C-alpha positions as CSV (number, residue, x, y, z in Angstrom):
1,X,-68.9,45.3,56.3
2,X,-70.6,42.1,54.9
3,X,-73.6,40.0,55.5
4,X,-72.0,37.7,58.2
5,X,-70.4,40.5,60.1
6,X,-71.8,41.0,63.6
7,X,-69.7,44.0,64.6
8,X,-70.7,47.7,64.5
9,X,-69.9,49.2,61.1
10,X,-67.6,52.2,60.9
11,X,-69.1,55.4,59.5
12,X,-69.0,55.4,55.6
13,X,-67.5,51.9,55.7
14,X,-64.0,53.3,56.3
15,X,-61.8,50.3,56.4
16,X,-58.2,50.9,55.1
17,X,-57.3,48.3,52.5
18,X,-54.6,45.9,53.6
19,X,-51.8,45.0,51.2
20,X,-53.0,41.3,51.1
21,X,-56.2,42.6,49.4
22,X,-54.2,44.4,46.7
23,X,-51.6,41.7,45.9
24,X,-54.0,39.6,43.7
25,X,-55.0,42.6,41.6
26,X,-51.4,43.6,40.7
27,X,-50.8,40.9,37.9
28,X,-54.0,42.3,36.2
29,X,-52.7,45.8,35.9
30,X,-50.4,47.0,33.2
31,X,-47.0,47.2,34.9
32,X,-46.6,51.0,34.8
33,X,-50.3,52.0,35.3
34,X,-52.0,55.1,36.2
35,X,-55.1,55.3,38.4
36,X,-57.7,57.6,40.1
37,X,-58.8,56.9,43.7
38,X,-62.2,58.4,44.5
39,X,-62.6,56.8,47.9
40,X,-59.0,57.3,49.1
41,X,-59.7,57.8,52.8
42,X,-56.2,57.7,54.5
43,X,-54.4,56.9,51.2
44,X,-53.3,53.3,52.1
45,X,-54.6,51.9,48.9
46,X,-52.8,54.6,46.9
47,X,-49.6,53.7,48.7
48,X,-50.0,50.0,48.0
49,X,-50.6,50.5,44.3
50,X,-47.8,53.0,43.9
51,X,-45.3,50.7,45.6
52,X,-46.4,48.1,42.9
53,X,-45.7,50.2,39.8
54,X,-48.8,52.5,39.8
55,X,-49.1,56.3,39.7
56,X,-52.0,58.1,41.2
57,X,-53.2,60.9,39.2
58,X,-56.2,61.9,41.4
59,X,-57.1,61.0,44.9
60,X,-60.3,62.2,46.6
61,X,-62.7,61.2,49.4
62,X,-65.9,62.6,51.0
63,X,-63.9,62.9,54.2
64,X,-60.2,62.7,53.5
65,X,-57.9,61.3,56.2
66,X,-54.7,62.5,54.8
67,X,-53.1,65.7,53.4
68,X,-53.1,65.8,49.6
69,X,-56.4,63.8,49.1
70,X,-59.1,66.2,47.8
71,X,-62.4,66.5,49.6
72,X,-65.0,65.6,47.0
73,X,-68.1,63.3,46.7
74,X,-67.6,60.3,44.3
75,X,-70.6,61.6,42.1
76,X,-68.6,64.8,41.2
77,X,-65.8,62.8,39.6
78,X,-65.7,63.5,35.8
79,X,-63.5,63.2,32.8
80,X,-61.4,66.1,34.0
81,X,-60.3,63.9,37.1
82,X,-59.9,60.5,35.2
83,X,-56.8,61.1,33.0
84,X,-55.6,57.7,34.0
85,X,-55.8,54.0,32.9
86,X,-58.2,53.0,35.7
87,X,-60.3,53.9,38.6
88,X,-59.2,51.7,41.5
89,X,-60.9,51.9,44.8
90,X,-62.3,50.0,47.8
91,X,-65.7,51.5,47.9
92,X,-68.4,51.3,50.6
93,X,-70.1,48.0,50.4
94,X,-73.6,49.5,51.1
95,X,-75.6,48.7,47.9
96,X,-77.3,52.2,47.9
97,X,-73.9,53.7,47.5
98,X,-72.0,50.9,45.6
99,X,-74.5,50.4,42.8
100,X,-74.5,54.2,41.8
101,X,-70.7,54.1,42.0
102,X,-70.5,51.2,39.6
103,X,-72.9,53.0,37.3
104,X,-71.0,56.3,37.4
105,X,-67.3,55.1,37.4
106,X,-67.7,52.5,34.7
107,X,-69.0,55.2,32.3
108,X,-65.8,57.1,32.8
109,X,-63.0,54.6,32.4
110,X,-62.3,51.0,33.3
111,X,-62.9,50.6,37.1
112,X,-61.6,48.1,39.6
113,X,-63.8,47.8,42.7
114,X,-63.0,45.7,45.7
115,X,-66.1,44.3,47.5
116,X,-67.7,41.1,48.6
117,X,-67.4,38.2,46.2
118,X,-71.0,37.0,46.8
119,X,-72.4,40.0,45.1
120,X,-72.1,38.6,41.6
121,X,-74.4,35.7,42.6
122,X,-77.3,37.9,43.5
123,X,-80.3,39.3,41.6
124,X,-79.2,42.9,42.5
125,X,-76.0,42.3,40.4
126,X,-77.9,41.7,37.1
127,X,-78.1,45.4,35.8
128,X,-74.3,45.6,36.2
129,X,-73.1,42.2,34.8
130,X,-73.0,43.6,31.2
131,X,-70.2,46.0,32.3
132,X,-68.3,43.3,34.2
133,X,-65.0,42.1,32.4
134,X,-63.0,40.4,35.2
135,X,-63.4,39.1,38.6
136,X,-60.2,38.5,40.7
137,X,-60.7,36.5,43.8
138,X,-59.1,37.8,46.9
139,X,-60.6,35.5,49.7
140,X,-61.1,36.6,53.3
141,X,-59.0,39.6,54.5
142,X,-57.9,40.9,57.9
143,X,-59.3,44.3,57.8
144,X,-58.1,45.3,61.2
145,X,-56.0,43.6,63.8
146,X,-55.8,39.9,63.7
147,X,-59.4,39.2,63.0
148,X,-60.0,37.7,59.6
149,X,-63.2,38.9,57.8
150,X,-66.2,36.8,57.5
151,X,-66.9,37.5,53.8
152,X,-64.8,36.5,50.8
153,X,-63.8,39.5,48.7
154,X,-63.0,40.1,45.0
155,X,-61.9,42.8,42.6
156,X,-64.3,43.5,39.9
157,X,-63.4,45.3,36.6
158,X,-66.3,47.3,35.2
159,X,-66.3,49.1,31.9
160,X,-69.6,50.4,30.5
161,X,-68.0,51.8,27.4
162,X,-66.7,48.5,26.1
163,X,-68.9,45.3,26.3
164,X,-67.0,42.2,27.2
165,X,-66.0,40.5,24.0
166,X,-65.9,36.8,25.3
167,X,-67.8,37.3,28.6
168,X,-66.5,37.8,32.0
169,X,-63.1,36.2,33.0
170,X,-62.8,34.9,36.6
171,X,-59.4,34.5,38.2
172,X,-58.7,32.6,41.4
173,X,-56.2,33.8,44.0
174,X,-52.7,33.6,42.5
C-alpha cells in the first residue's frame, strides 16, 4: 500500500477501510450528511459512514464486491451521480490513479480521500494543494489482521470549486 510496505499489493489496492480509519473524520462531517462512494469495493466504508449519521446516495466501484454497488469506473462519475454533500472514499494510493481522481472528484463536489499522510510533503502534491482545504490525521491503521500499517494516513478534503479562504487546516487525531 505505501512506501515502507514490503508485502505484495492486492489488485486495484483493494483494502477494506477499518472503522478506526473513519472515526477521526466523523467530527468534520455535518452530522446528517450525504455522500457518494466511487471506490466502494465491498461497502464497508459506506456501512461505517452510515452508522455515524451519513446517507450514501451513490456507491460504485470498478469491480463491486457487494450487491447494490454499481459497476462503474471513477472517471464516469458525473454531476448526475453526486447529488450529495461529499464524495468520501478510500482510493487506490497508486499516484497514476490517485492524482486523476483528485482532479476529477474535486471539480464535482467537496471530496474526502483517505491515503498516506506523507503525500502532502512531496513535490508531486503541488498541483493539488490549491484544492486542499483540510487534512485530518489518522495515524497508522490495521488494514487486515493484527498487522499495523507502516505508513501514517490522513483524510484530505479537496474542493477545486472553492479556493481555501485562509489556507489549509490541519487536524491531529482526536
